[in-house]
C-alpha positions as a Markdown table, in Angstrom:
| # | Residue | x | y | z |
|---|---|---|---|---|
| 1 | Met | 112.5 | 47.9 | 34.7 |
| 2 | Leu | 114.9 | 49.2 | 37.4 |
| 3 | Tyr | 113.1 | 52.7 | 37.6 |
| 4 | Gln | 109.7 | 51.0 | 37.7 |
| 5 | Phe | 110.8 | 48.8 | 40.6 |
| 6 | His | 112.3 | 51.8 | 42.5 |
| 7 | Glu | 108.9 | 53.6 | 42.2 |
| 8 | Leu | 107.1 | 50.5 | 43.3 |
| 9 | Asn | 109.4 | 50.1 | 46.2 |
| 10 | Tyr | 109.0 | 53.9 | 47.2 |
| 11 | Thr | 105.2 | 53.5 | 47.1 |
| 12 | Ala | 105.4 | 50.3 | 49.2 |
| 13 | Ile | 107.3 | 51.9 | 52.0 |
| 14 | Ser | 105.4 | 55.1 | 52.1 |
| 15 | Pro | 103.2 | 53.9 | 55.0 |
| 16 | Val | 106.2 | 53.1 | 57.0 |
| 17 | Arg | 107.6 | 56.5 | 56.4 |
| 18 | Leu | 104.4 | 58.2 | 57.2 |
| 19 | Phe | 104.2 | 56.2 | 60.5 |
| 20 | Ala | 107.7 | 57.2 | 61.4 |
| 21 | Glu | 106.9 | 60.9 | 60.7 |
| 22 | Ala | 103.8 | 60.6 | 63.0 |
| 23 | Val | 105.8 | 59.0 | 65.7 |
| 24 | Gln | 108.5 | 61.6 | 65.6 |
| 25 | Thr | 105.8 | 64.4 | 65.5 |
| 26 | Val | 104.1 | 63.0 | 68.7 |
| 27 | Tyr | 107.2 | 62.3 | 70.7 |
| 28 | Ser | 108.9 | 65.6 | 70.0 |
| 29 | His | 105.7 | 67.7 | 70.6 |
| 30 | Pro | 106.2 | 70.2 | 73.6 |
| 31 | Leu | 102.7 | 69.3 | 74.9 |
| 32 | Phe | 103.5 | 65.5 | 75.1 |
| 33 | Pro | 105.1 | 64.9 | 78.6 |
| 34 | Met | 107.2 | 62.1 | 77.3 |
| 35 | Ser | 109.1 | 64.5 | 74.9 |
| 36 | Tyr | 111.0 | 65.6 | 77.9 |
| 37 | Thr | 112.3 | 62.3 | 79.0 |
| 38 | Gly | 115.3 | 60.4 | 77.6 |
| 39 | Phe | 113.1 | 57.7 | 76.3 |
| 40 | Gly | 110.9 | 60.1 | 74.4 |
| 41 | Arg | 113.9 | 61.8 | 72.8 |
| 42 | Thr | 115.4 | 58.3 | 71.8 |
| 43 | Val | 112.0 | 57.4 | 70.2 |
| 44 | Ala | 111.7 | 60.9 | 68.3 |
| 45 | Ala | 115.3 | 60.7 | 67.2 |
| 46 | Gly | 115.1 | 57.1 | 65.9 |
| 47 | Ala | 111.7 | 57.9 | 64.0 |
| 48 | Glu | 113.4 | 61.1 | 62.4 |
| 49 | Val | 116.3 | 59.2 | 61.2 |
| 50 | Met | 114.2 | 56.4 | 59.8 |
| 51 | Glu | 111.8 | 58.8 | 58.1 |
| 52 | Arg | 114.5 | 60.8 | 56.5 |
| 53 | Ser | 116.2 | 57.7 | 55.3 |
| 54 | Met | 112.9 | 56.8 | 53.3 |
| 55 | Arg | 112.2 | 60.4 | 52.2 |
| 56 | Arg | 112.2 | 61.7 | 48.6 |
| 57 | Phe | 113.9 | 65.2 | 48.8 |
| 58 | Asn | 112.4 | 67.8 | 46.7 |
| 59 | Lys | 114.2 | 70.5 | 44.9 |
| 60 | Pro | 115.6 | 73.1 | 47.5 |
| 61 | Arg | 115.0 | 76.8 | 47.2 |
| 62 | Phe | 117.9 | 79.2 | 46.7 |
| 63 | Gly | 116.4 | 81.5 | 49.3 |
| 64 | Ile | 118.6 | 84.3 | 48.7 |
| 65 | Asp | 116.5 | 87.3 | 49.7 |
| 66 | Gly | 119.2 | 89.9 | 50.3 |
| 67 | Val | 122.8 | 90.5 | 50.3 |
| 68 | Thr | 125.2 | 93.2 | 52.1 |
| 69 | Ile | 127.0 | 95.5 | 50.0 |
| 70 | Asn | 129.3 | 98.0 | 51.3 |
| 71 | Gly | 127.6 | 97.7 | 54.7 |
| 72 | Ala | 124.1 | 98.3 | 53.3 |
| 73 | Ala | 121.3 | 95.5 | 52.9 |
| 74 | Val | 120.3 | 95.1 | 49.4 |
| 75 | Glu | 117.1 | 93.2 | 48.3 |
| 76 | Val | 117.5 | 90.2 | 46.0 |
| 77 | Arg | 114.8 | 88.7 | 43.8 |
| 78 | Glu | 114.9 | 85.7 | 41.5 |
| 79 | Cys | 113.7 | 86.7 | 38.0 |
| 80 | Pro | 113.4 | 83.9 | 35.2 |
| 81 | Val | 114.9 | 85.5 | 32.1 |
| 82 | Val | 114.4 | 82.4 | 29.7 |
| 83 | Ile | 112.6 | 79.4 | 30.2 |
| 84 | Lys | 113.4 | 76.6 | 28.1 |
| 85 | Pro | 112.5 | 72.8 | 28.2 |
| 86 | Phe | 115.6 | 71.7 | 30.2 |
| 87 | Cys | 116.8 | 74.9 | 31.9 |
| 88 | Thr | 115.7 | 78.3 | 33.2 |
| 89 | Leu | 118.1 | 81.2 | 33.0 |
| 90 | Leu | 117.7 | 82.7 | 36.3 |
| 91 | His | 118.7 | 86.4 | 37.2 |
| 92 | Phe | 119.3 | 87.3 | 40.8 |
| 93 | Glu | 118.1 | 90.9 | 40.6 |
| 94 | Arg | 119.4 | 93.3 | 43.2 |
| 95 | Thr | 117.4 | 96.6 | 44.0 |
| 96 | Gly | 118.8 | 99.8 | 45.3 |
| 97 | Leu | 122.4 | 99.7 | 44.1 |
| 98 | Pro | 124.4 | 103.0 | 43.7 |
| 99 | Asp | 124.4 | 104.3 | 40.2 |
| 100 | Asp | 128.1 | 104.3 | 40.0 |
| 101 | Ala | 128.6 | 100.6 | 41.2 |
| 102 | Val | 130.9 | 98.6 | 38.8 |
| 103 | His | 129.4 | 95.2 | 39.1 |
| 104 | Pro | 130.3 | 92.9 | 36.0 |
| 105 | Lys | 127.5 | 90.7 | 34.6 |
| 106 | Leu | 128.4 | 87.1 | 35.4 |
| 107 | Leu | 126.7 | 84.0 | 34.1 |
| 108 | Val | 127.3 | 81.0 | 36.4 |
| 109 | Ile | 127.0 | 77.7 | 34.5 |
| 110 | Ala | 125.8 | 75.3 | 37.1 |
| 111 | Pro | 126.7 | 71.6 | 36.8 |
| 112 | Met | 124.1 | 69.2 | 35.3 |
| 113 | Ser | 125.4 | 66.3 | 37.3 |
| 114 | Gly | 122.7 | 65.1 | 39.6 |
| 115 | His | 122.3 | 67.8 | 42.2 |
| 116 | Trp | 120.2 | 70.9 | 41.6 |
| 117 | Ala | 121.8 | 74.4 | 40.9 |
| 118 | Thr | 120.9 | 75.2 | 44.4 |
| 119 | Leu | 124.2 | 73.5 | 45.4 |
| 120 | Leu | 125.8 | 76.6 | 44.4 |
| 121 | Arg | 123.7 | 78.7 | 46.8 |
| 122 | Gly | 126.8 | 79.8 | 48.8 |
| 123 | Thr | 128.6 | 80.6 | 45.6 |
| 124 | Val | 125.8 | 82.9 | 44.3 |
| 125 | Gln | 125.4 | 84.4 | 47.7 |
| 126 | Thr | 129.1 | 85.4 | 47.7 |
| 127 | Leu | 129.2 | 86.5 | 44.2 |
| 128 | Leu | 126.3 | 88.8 | 44.6 |
| 129 | Ala | 128.2 | 91.3 | 46.5 |
| 130 | Asp | 130.3 | 92.3 | 43.4 |
| 131 | His | 128.5 | 90.9 | 40.4 |
| 132 | Asp | 125.2 | 91.0 | 38.5 |
| 133 | Val | 124.6 | 87.2 | 38.7 |
| 134 | Tyr | 122.8 | 84.9 | 36.3 |
| 135 | Val | 122.5 | 81.1 | 36.8 |
| 136 | Thr | 121.7 | 78.1 | 34.7 |
| 137 | Asp | 118.8 | 76.3 | 36.7 |
| 138 | Trp | 118.6 | 73.0 | 35.2 |
| 139 | His | 115.3 | 71.1 | 35.1 |
| 140 | Asn | 114.7 | 67.5 | 36.2 |
| 141 | Ala | 114.8 | 65.5 | 33.0 |
| 142 | Arg | 111.9 | 63.2 | 34.3 |
| 143 | Asp | 109.5 | 66.2 | 34.3 |
| 144 | Val | 110.2 | 67.3 | 30.6 |
| 145 | Pro | 107.6 | 65.7 | 28.2 |
| 146 | Leu | 108.9 | 63.7 | 25.4 |
| 147 | Ile | 107.4 | 66.3 | 23.0 |
| 148 | His | 110.5 | 68.5 | 23.7 |
| 149 | Gly | 112.8 | 66.0 | 22.2 |
| 150 | Gln | 116.2 | 64.7 | 23.5 |
| 151 | Phe | 118.9 | 66.6 | 25.3 |
| 152 | Ser | 122.5 | 65.9 | 24.4 |
| 153 | Leu | 125.9 | 67.4 | 25.0 |
| 154 | Asp | 125.4 | 69.3 | 21.7 |
| 155 | Asp | 122.1 | 70.8 | 23.2 |
| 156 | Tyr | 124.0 | 71.7 | 26.3 |
| 157 | Val | 126.4 | 73.8 | 24.2 |
| 158 | Asp | 123.5 | 75.4 | 22.4 |
| 159 | Tyr | 122.0 | 76.5 | 25.7 |
| 160 | Val | 125.5 | 78.0 | 26.8 |
| 161 | Leu | 125.7 | 79.8 | 23.5 |
| 162 | Glu | 122.2 | 81.1 | 23.5 |
| 163 | Phe | 122.4 | 82.5 | 27.1 |
| 164 | Thr | 126.0 | 84.0 | 26.5 |
| 165 | Arg | 124.8 | 85.8 | 23.3 |
| 166 | Leu | 121.8 | 87.1 | 25.2 |
| 167 | Leu | 123.9 | 88.6 | 28.0 |
| 168 | Gly | 126.8 | 89.6 | 25.9 |
| 169 | Pro | 129.2 | 91.2 | 25.0 |
| 170 | Asp | 130.2 | 92.3 | 28.4 |
| 171 | Val | 129.4 | 89.0 | 30.3 |
| 172 | His | 131.7 | 86.9 | 32.1 |
| 173 | Leu | 131.3 | 83.1 | 32.4 |
| 174 | Leu | 132.0 | 80.8 | 35.6 |
| 175 | Ala | 131.6 | 77.1 | 35.0 |
| 176 | Val | 131.7 | 74.9 | 38.0 |
| 177 | Cys | 132.9 | 71.3 | 37.5 |
| 178 | Gln | 131.1 | 69.4 | 34.8 |
| 179 | Pro | 130.2 | 72.3 | 32.5 |
| 180 | Ala | 133.8 | 72.9 | 31.8 |
| 181 | Ile | 133.8 | 71.1 | 28.5 |
| 182 | Pro | 130.5 | 72.5 | 27.0 |
| 183 | Thr | 131.3 | 75.9 | 28.2 |
| 184 | Leu | 134.8 | 75.8 | 26.8 |
| 185 | Ala | 133.3 | 74.5 | 23.6 |
| 186 | Ala | 130.9 | 77.3 | 23.4 |
| 187 | Val | 133.6 | 80.0 | 23.9 |
| 188 | Ser | 135.6 | 78.4 | 21.2 |
| 189 | Leu | 132.9 | 78.3 | 18.6 |
| 190 | Met | 132.1 | 82.0 | 19.3 |
| 191 | Ala | 135.8 | 82.9 | 19.1 |
| 192 | Glu | 136.3 | 81.1 | 15.8 |
| 193 | Asp | 133.1 | 82.9 | 14.4 |
| 194 | Asn | 134.5 | 86.2 | 15.8 |
| 195 | Asp | 131.2 | 86.8 | 17.4 |
| 196 | Pro | 130.9 | 90.2 | 18.9 |
| 197 | Arg | 129.3 | 88.8 | 21.9 |
| 198 | Gln | 132.2 | 86.8 | 23.1 |
| 199 | Pro | 132.5 | 86.8 | 26.9 |
| 200 | Arg | 135.1 | 88.9 | 28.5 |
| 201 | Ser | 136.5 | 86.0 | 30.7 |
| 202 | Leu | 135.9 | 82.3 | 31.5 |
| 203 | Thr | 136.5 | 80.9 | 34.9 |
| 204 | Ile | 136.6 | 77.1 | 35.3 |
| 205 | Met | 136.5 | 75.6 | 38.9 |
| 206 | Gly | 137.3 | 72.0 | 39.1 |
| 207 | Gly | 136.4 | 71.0 | 35.6 |
| 208 | Pro | 137.4 | 67.7 | 33.9 |
| 209 | Val | 139.0 | 69.2 | 30.9 |
| 210 | Asp | 141.5 | 66.3 | 30.6 |
| 211 | Thr | 140.6 | 63.3 | 32.8 |
| 212 | Arg | 143.9 | 61.4 | 31.7 |
| 213 | Val | 145.8 | 63.8 | 34.2 |
| 214 | Asn | 145.9 | 62.4 | 37.8 |
| 215 | Pro | 142.8 | 60.2 | 37.4 |
| 216 | Thr | 140.6 | 60.0 | 40.5 |
| 217 | Lys | 138.4 | 57.0 | 41.7 |
| 218 | Val | 135.6 | 58.6 | 39.7 |
| 219 | Asn | 137.7 | 58.7 | 36.5 |
| 220 | Leu | 138.9 | 55.1 | 37.0 |
| 221 | Phe | 135.5 | 53.8 | 37.6 |
| 222 | Ala | 134.2 | 55.2 | 34.2 |
| 223 | Lys | 137.5 | 54.0 | 32.5 |
| 224 | Asp | 137.0 | 50.5 | 33.7 |
| 225 | Lys | 133.5 | 50.1 | 32.0 |
| 226 | Thr | 132.4 | 50.3 | 28.4 |
| 227 | Leu | 129.8 | 52.7 | 27.0 |
| 228 | Asp | 127.6 | 49.7 | 26.5 |
| 229 | Trp | 127.8 | 48.9 | 30.2 |
| 230 | Phe | 126.5 | 52.3 | 31.1 |
| 231 | Lys | 123.7 | 51.9 | 28.6 |
| 232 | Ser | 122.7 | 48.5 | 30.1 |
| 233 | Asn | 123.1 | 49.2 | 33.8 |
| 234 | Val | 122.5 | 52.8 | 34.7 |
| 235 | Val | 120.0 | 54.1 | 32.1 |
| 236 | Gly | 116.3 | 53.7 | 32.7 |
| 237 | Val | 113.0 | 54.9 | 31.4 |
| 238 | Val | 110.8 | 57.3 | 33.3 |
| 239 | Pro | 107.6 | 55.7 | 34.7 |
| 240 | Phe | 104.1 | 56.7 | 33.7 |
| 241 | Asn | 103.4 | 58.8 | 36.9 |
| 242 | His | 105.9 | 61.5 | 35.8 |
| 243 | Pro | 105.5 | 64.2 | 33.0 |
| 244 | Gly | 108.5 | 62.9 | 31.2 |
| 245 | Arg | 107.0 | 59.3 | 31.0 |
| 246 | Gly | 109.0 | 57.2 | 28.5 |
| 247 | Arg | 112.2 | 59.4 | 28.5 |
| 248 | Arg | 115.4 | 57.6 | 28.9 |
| 249 | Val | 117.4 | 59.1 | 31.8 |
| 250 | Tyr | 120.2 | 58.4 | 34.2 |
| 251 | Pro | 118.0 | 58.3 | 37.3 |
| 252 | Gly | 118.7 | 60.5 | 40.2 |
| 253 | Phe | 118.4 | 57.6 | 42.9 |
| 254 | Leu | 121.3 | 55.8 | 41.0 |
| 255 | Gln | 123.4 | 58.9 | 41.0 |
| 256 | Leu | 122.8 | 59.3 | 44.8 |
| 257 | Gln | 123.9 | 55.7 | 45.5 |
| 258 | Gly | 127.2 | 56.7 | 43.7 |
| 259 | Phe | 127.7 | 59.9 | 45.6 |
| 260 | Met | 127.1 | 58.1 | 48.9 |
| 261 | Ser | 129.3 | 55.2 | 48.1 |
| 262 | Leu | 132.3 | 57.5 | 47.7 |
| 263 | Asn | 132.3 | 58.3 | 51.4 |
| 264 | Leu | 129.9 | 55.8 | 52.8 |
| 265 | Glu | 131.5 | 55.6 | 56.2 |
| 266 | Arg | 131.3 | 59.4 | 56.7 |
| 267 | His | 127.7 | 59.5 | 55.7 |
| 268 | Val | 126.8 | 56.7 | 58.1 |
| 269 | Gly | 128.6 | 58.4 | 60.9 |
| 270 | Glu | 126.8 | 61.7 | 60.1 |
| 271 | His | 123.4 | 59.9 | 60.6 |
| 272 | Ile | 124.6 | 58.3 | 63.8 |
| 273 | Gly | 125.7 | 61.7 | 64.9 |
| 274 | Leu | 122.2 | 63.1 | 64.1 |
| 275 | Phe | 120.6 | 60.5 | 66.1 |
| 276 | Thr | 122.9 | 61.2 | 69.1 |
| 277 | Asn | 122.6 | 64.9 | 68.9 |
| 278 | Leu | 118.7 | 64.7 | 68.8 |
| 279 | Val | 118.8 | 62.4 | 72.0 |
| 280 | Lys | 121.2 | 65.0 | 73.7 |
| 281 | Gly | 119.0 | 67.9 | 72.7 |
| 282 | Asp | 121.8 | 69.5 | 70.6 |
| 283 | Gly | 119.4 | 71.4 | 68.2 |
| 284 | Asp | 122.0 | 73.5 | 66.5 |
| 285 | Ser | 124.0 | 70.5 | 65.2 |
| 286 | Ala | 120.8 | 68.8 | 64.2 |
| 287 | Ile | 119.8 | 71.8 | 62.1 |
| 288 | Glu | 123.1 | 71.9 | 60.4 |
| 289 | His | 122.9 | 68.3 | 59.5 |
| 290 | Arg | 119.4 | 68.7 | 58.0 |
| 291 | Lys | 120.5 | 71.7 | 56.2 |
| 292 | Phe | 123.3 | 69.9 | 54.5 |
| 293 | Tyr | 121.5 | 66.6 | 53.6 |
| 294 | Asp | 118.3 | 68.2 | 52.6 |
| 295 | Glu | 120.4 | 69.7 | 49.8 |
| 296 | Tyr | 122.8 | 66.7 | 49.3 |
| 297 | Leu | 119.9 | 64.1 | 49.0 |
| 298 | Ala | 117.8 | 66.2 | 46.6 |
| 299 | Val | 118.8 | 64.8 | 43.2 |
| 300 | Met | 117.3 | 64.9 | 39.6 |
| 301 | Asp | 117.3 | 62.7 | 36.6 |
| 302 | Leu | 119.7 | 63.5 | 33.7 |
| 303 | Ser | 118.8 | 63.0 | 30.1 |
| 304 | Ala | 120.4 | 59.7 | 28.8 |
| 305 | Glu | 121.7 | 61.3 | 25.7 |
| 306 | Phe | 123.6 | 63.9 | 27.6 |
| 307 | Tyr | 124.9 | 61.5 | 30.3 |
| 308 | Leu | 126.1 | 59.0 | 27.8 |
| 309 | Asp | 127.7 | 61.7 | 25.6 |
| 310 | Thr | 129.6 | 63.0 | 28.7 |
| 311 | Ile | 130.8 | 59.4 | 29.7 |
| 312 | Gln | 132.0 | 58.8 | 26.2 |
| 313 | Lys | 133.5 | 62.2 | 25.1 |
| 314 | Val | 134.8 | 63.4 | 28.5 |
| 315 | Phe | 135.7 | 60.3 | 30.6 |
| 316 | Leu | 136.3 | 57.4 | 28.2 |
| 317 | Glu | 137.8 | 59.2 | 25.1 |
| 318 | Gln | 138.6 | 62.7 | 26.1 |
| 319 | His | 137.5 | 64.3 | 22.8 |
| 320 | Leu | 138.3 | 67.9 | 23.7 |
| 321 | Ala | 141.8 | 67.1 | 25.2 |
| 322 | Glu | 142.6 | 65.1 | 22.0 |
| 323 | Gly | 141.5 | 68.0 | 19.7 |
| 324 | Arg | 138.4 | 65.9 | 18.1 |
| 325 | Leu | 135.4 | 67.2 | 19.9 |
| 326 | Thr | 132.7 | 68.2 | 17.5 |
| 327 | Trp | 129.5 | 70.3 | 18.0 |
| 328 | Arg | 126.7 | 69.5 | 15.3 |
| 329 | Gly | 129.5 | 67.9 | 13.1 |
| 330 | Arg | 131.7 | 70.9 | 13.6 |
| 331 | Leu | 135.3 | 70.7 | 15.0 |
| 332 | Val | 135.8 | 72.6 | 18.4 |
| 333 | Arg | 139.0 | 74.6 | 18.3 |
| 334 | Pro | 139.9 | 76.2 | 21.6 |
| 335 | Glu | 143.0 | 77.6 | 20.0 |
| 336 | Ala | 140.7 | 80.2 | 18.3 |
| 337 | Ile | 140.2 | 81.9 | 21.7 |
| 338 | Val | 142.1 | 85.2 | 21.8 |
| 339 | Lys | 139.5 | 87.7 | 23.3 |
| 340 | Thr | 138.4 | 85.6 | 26.4 |
| 341 | Ala | 140.6 | 85.6 | 29.4 |
| 342 | Leu | 141.0 | 82.3 | 31.0 |
| 343 | Phe | 141.2 | 81.5 | 34.8 |
| 344 | Thr | 141.4 | 78.0 | 36.1 |
| 345 | Leu | 141.1 | 76.9 | 39.8 |
| 346 | Glu | 141.8 | 73.5 | 41.3 |
| 347 | Gly | 141.6 | 72.2 | 44.9 |
| 348 | Glu | 144.7 | 70.3 | 46.4 |
| 349 | Lys | 142.5 | 67.6 | 48.0 |
| 350 | Asp | 139.8 | 67.3 | 45.2 |
| 351 | Asp | 138.8 | 63.6 | 45.0 |
| 352 | Ile | 136.6 | 64.1 | 42.0 |
| 353 | Thr | 138.6 | 66.2 | 39.6 |
| 354 | Gly | 142.3 | 65.5 | 40.0 |
| 355 | Ile | 145.0 | 68.3 | 40.0 |
| 356 | Gly | 145.9 | 69.2 | 36.6 |
| 357 | Gln | 142.8 | 68.2 | 34.8 |
| 358 | Thr | 141.3 | 71.8 | 34.9 |
| 359 | Glu | 144.8 | 73.5 | 34.3 |
| 360 | Ala | 144.8 | 71.5 | 30.9 |
| 361 | Ala | 142.5 | 74.2 | 29.4 |
| 362 | His | 145.5 | 76.5 | 29.2 |
| 363 | Arg | 147.3 | 73.9 | 26.8 |
| 364 | Leu | 144.2 | 73.9 | 24.6 |
| 365 | Cys | 143.8 | 77.7 | 24.6 |
| 366 | Ser | 147.2 | 78.1 | 23.1 |
| 367 | Ser | 146.6 | 81.4 | 21.3 |
| 368 | Leu | 145.7 | 83.3 | 24.5 |
| 369 | Pro | 148.7 | 85.8 | 25.6 |
| 370 | Ile | 150.0 | 85.2 | 29.1 |
| 371 | His | 148.5 | 88.3 | 30.6 |
| 372 | Met | 145.0 | 86.9 | 29.7 |
| 373 | Arg | 145.4 | 83.7 | 31.6 |
| 374 | Arg | 145.9 | 82.5 | 35.2 |
| 375 | His | 145.8 | 79.2 | 37.2 |
| 376 | Tyr | 145.3 | 78.9 | 40.9 |
| 377 | Leu | 145.7 | 75.9 | 43.1 |
| 378 | Gln | 143.9 | 76.2 | 46.6 |
| 379 | Pro | 145.7 | 74.3 | 49.3 |
| 380 | Arg | 143.7 | 71.9 | 51.7 |
| 381 | Val | 140.5 | 72.1 | 49.9 |
| 382 | Gly | 138.3 | 69.4 | 48.4 |
| 383 | His | 135.9 | 69.6 | 45.5 |
| 384 | Tyr | 133.0 | 71.2 | 47.1 |
| 385 | Gly | 135.1 | 73.4 | 49.2 |
| 386 | Met | 136.2 | 75.2 | 46.1 |
| 387 | Phe | 132.8 | 76.9 | 45.7 |
| 388 | Asn | 131.3 | 76.7 | 49.1 |
| 389 | Gly | 132.4 | 77.4 | 52.7 |
| 390 | Arg | 134.9 | 79.6 | 54.4 |
| 391 | Arg | 137.9 | 79.0 | 52.1 |
| 392 | Trp | 135.8 | 79.8 | 49.1 |
| 393 | Arg | 134.6 | 83.1 | 50.7 |
| 394 | Glu | 138.0 | 84.2 | 52.2 |
| 395 | Glu | 140.6 | 82.7 | 50.0 |
| 396 | Ile | 139.4 | 81.7 | 46.6 |
| 397 | Tyr | 136.6 | 84.2 | 45.9 |
| 398 | Pro | 139.0 | 87.3 | 46.1 |
| 399 | Asn | 141.0 | 85.8 | 43.3 |
| 400 | Val | 137.9 | 85.1 | 41.1 |
| 401 | Arg | 136.6 | 88.8 | 41.8 |
| 402 | Asn | 140.0 | 90.4 | 41.0 |
| 403 | Phe | 140.5 | 88.4 | 37.9 |
| 404 | Ile | 136.9 | 89.3 | 36.5 |
| 405 | Leu | 137.4 | 92.9 | 37.4 |
| 406 | Thr | 140.8 | 93.1 | 35.7 |
| 407 | His | 139.3 | 91.9 | 32.4 |
| 408 | His | 136.2 | 93.7 | 32.6 |
| 409 | Gly | 137.3 | 97.1 | 31.1 |
């Protein structure tokens, strides 16, 4: 009933939100004299903060229309390649490239962890300068009708296998955070089958390969609970007013509460800062705040089967790390990987995936020769800073680009 209560509450406060939006519109309108006074700016700022605190944020756009390559502007178009019930394989198609350009094909496996794939907008924007980029654009589980069945960790591996085979054999994979386990499993299965479409390389960024190593608050929280606790307390049923009505999910609003609680003081301070900047008339700072939180507060529901599989097999029992992860009843054997180069990256200040948890992939891929593997620890960077921001662009990305290019030929 928790999901139903949330929907009822959202409907009940809608008039208040709409009133706050109307007040903000009036008191910030350039033709309204009060908008130029301190009182008017204060009212408008308060109304905006109130409205945003009650708003349901929709899926953001990638909004990547172009990229600069060797000083020239190149147009970029989003082209769906495969549309499946729970995911769209999205191609960022670039037009007007030189015929002799060597740009490896790169499949970015976005995390299915509450936020949309657009969280990787900065990642994709940077990668497009040197790569032919494809992204797994995951769908909101509450919008997937029950006729399409369940979606479990095994199904996630199925999707990675299908997309990799479609783009292979010269494709490279980049898994950001959560997809580390299913992506490594898919590559392991292809290796054991000696599949001719095996990827050239696999890059894992901040992935929970072995959560027993340097456990974080996130790991310890999961470890302190039982699987039954998660089933009883965080799994809900999609209400009748959504296409996925009746589907069991881990609701996005509960995930958002978890995200916010990790750094509650910071988020409260940021919203106080928004109010202060609006009153002062600091539009640039307000724009940056809106841009970040429009993305951060946009969340989606996860299929309960996938979520519970992840809790049990990744965080509670570490199936892959202990050599007992299975896919469709078949044992996953990372030691079978001999043709796919492995690059792992971690952040020194990562408070979600502890140092060493991603590097553990090298221990599992024991058959890979030294020249086909590399580990990199980025100083002074947290989880999100690994794939977004200045340090990603200037310090981390060159390592990713060079590793992929080295193992492309």
